[in-house]
N, C-alpha and C positions, 0 to 999 in steps of 0.2 A: 174662481178662475173659470174661464171659458173652456169648453171641451176642445181638445186638440188632437188631431190625427197624428200621432207619434210616429207612424210609419213614413211620414213625409219629412220628418225632421232629422237632420244630420247631427249626430252626437259631436259636442265640442267641449274642450276643457277651458276655453276662454283665451288661450294663448295663440290661436290660429290667426288672430287679427294683426299680429306683429310680423311685418316682413323679415325674411331671413338676414342674417349677417351677409355682408358683401359690399361691393362698390357701387355707388349710385350717384347720379347727377341730381343735386338738390337746388332749390331756389329759396332765396331769402324772402320770407313772407312779411316779416316786421323786424326792424332793428331799433334798438333803444340804448341810449347811453346812460350809465350811471357814473357821473364825474366824481361823485364823492367816494366811490370805490375804485374808480379807474378801469372801468371795463364796459364792453358792449354786451348786451343780451340779444342774440340773434334767433328768432323763431324761423323755422323752415319747414319745407314740404318737399315731397319728391316731385321732381320736374318731368322726368322722362320714364318710359317703360310701363309695365303693368301696374305699378304703384303710384303712378302720376296722380296727384291730388288726394293721396291716401289720408294725409293728416287733416286736410280741409274737410273731407267727408267725415272723419271722426269728430271734428269740431262741431259740424252741423248736426250730425245724427246722435252723438253721445255727449256733446258739450265738453269734450276733452280738450285740454289745452294743447297748443302746438309744442313739439319738442324744442328744446333750446340748447344752443351752443354759446358758451361765454368766451370772449376774447378780451384779455386784459391788455392795457397799455401802460402798466407799471413798468419802470425801467428794466427789471429783471425779466419781463415777459415780452419785450419789443421784438425780439427775434422770432417768437412764435406768432405775433400779430402780422409780422412782415410775411412769414410763410403763408398765412391765410390770404393776405392782400395779394400776394403773387398769384395764388390760385384764382382769385377773382379776376385779376388782370388778364390771365391767360384764358379764362372762360368767358370773358365778356368783351367783345370787340368794341373798341373805342373808350373803354373805361381804364383809367390809369390811377395808380397810387398817388402820383404827383398832383393830379387835378383834384382828386379826393382830399388830399392833405391840404390843399389850399383853400378849401371851403371853410366858411366860418364853423366854429365848433357845433353850434346847434343844428347845422345842416348836414353834418357828416353821417350820423346815424340814419336818417331818412334816405340819404343818397345811396345807401346799401340795398334798399328794398327792391325787390325784383331781380337782383343779380343772381347768377347761377355759379355753382362751384362743384367740384367733385369731392366725394367723401367716402371714407372706407369706414364701415360700421362693424364694430366688434362687440363683444360682451364681456362684462365683468361682474364678479360677485360683490355683493354688499349685504349689510345687516339692516333689515327693515325695522320700523318703529316697534314691532312686537318682538324684536330680537331674533327673528328667523333669517336664515341664509337664503338670499334670493339672487336672481340673475337679471340684469338690465342691459340694454344696449346703450352704446355711446359712440361718438365719433372719434375714432382712433387717429385719423389723419385727414387732412384736407389737400386736395390735389386739383390740378386743371381738369375740367370735365373731359377734355380729349383723352387723358390718361385713363380715366374710368372706362370711357367707351372703347379704348384699345385694350383694355384688360391689363394695363400697366400698374398693378397694385397687388398687395398681399394682404389677406385678411388674418389679423393677429389671432392666436389661440386665446381661449378663454383666460381673462385675467383673474386669477384666483387671490382671495384674501389669504394672508399669511396664516398658516395653521389650518386652512381648509382642506377637506378631503372629499371634494365633490367629483362628479363624474367627468366624462370626456367632453371636449369642446363641441359646441354646436356646429352642424354642417353649414357650409357657405351656401349662398344662393346658387341656383343652378345656372342662371344666365345674369351674372353680376352687372353687365352693362345696361340691363333693362329692368332690374328690380331695385328696391330701395329699403333701407332699414328704418326703424323707428327708435329714436333715442328716448328712453323712458326713465323715470325714477330720479330725475335731477331735481332736488329740492331747492338748493340754493348754490350760488357761485362759490367755487372753492377758493377764491382770491381774497 
């Protein structure tokens, strides 16, 4: 190993790379449809504020995958998909659900690329592959970007696993309209 001047290095636990929970304006980087499972996989990045481009930077520098949001179009989940589409419609001038719905199936997912939406990022407990209790971020709600900018959202408390006895919830971002969370730990779609 090369000689390092440790007085110039700031100590880190590795968790400092993740933006805090809060409300953020996000942008769809890549959308893909899985027709056999009836859902869309939506990769996203932070669009505004101090974390703008955060996930792209991690992709380039660390080869980390973009965080993903899954949106099902199974009959039981159509109301949740509509909630997301309304957030897209209210966040992107000239984009409408009706026009998007009229596109041929194979064009719908790519037509989502580049669209903005608001999101509330929370945290939840999970058991990792080694059986250890961990915390990851997730998108708790999608909203119009204007609601995020105006602070019209609430960050949920830490979602605990049943039987868990972990500590207090994480603090929210200091300036939620200009910071953004990272959704991590999503291995596969829950649908």
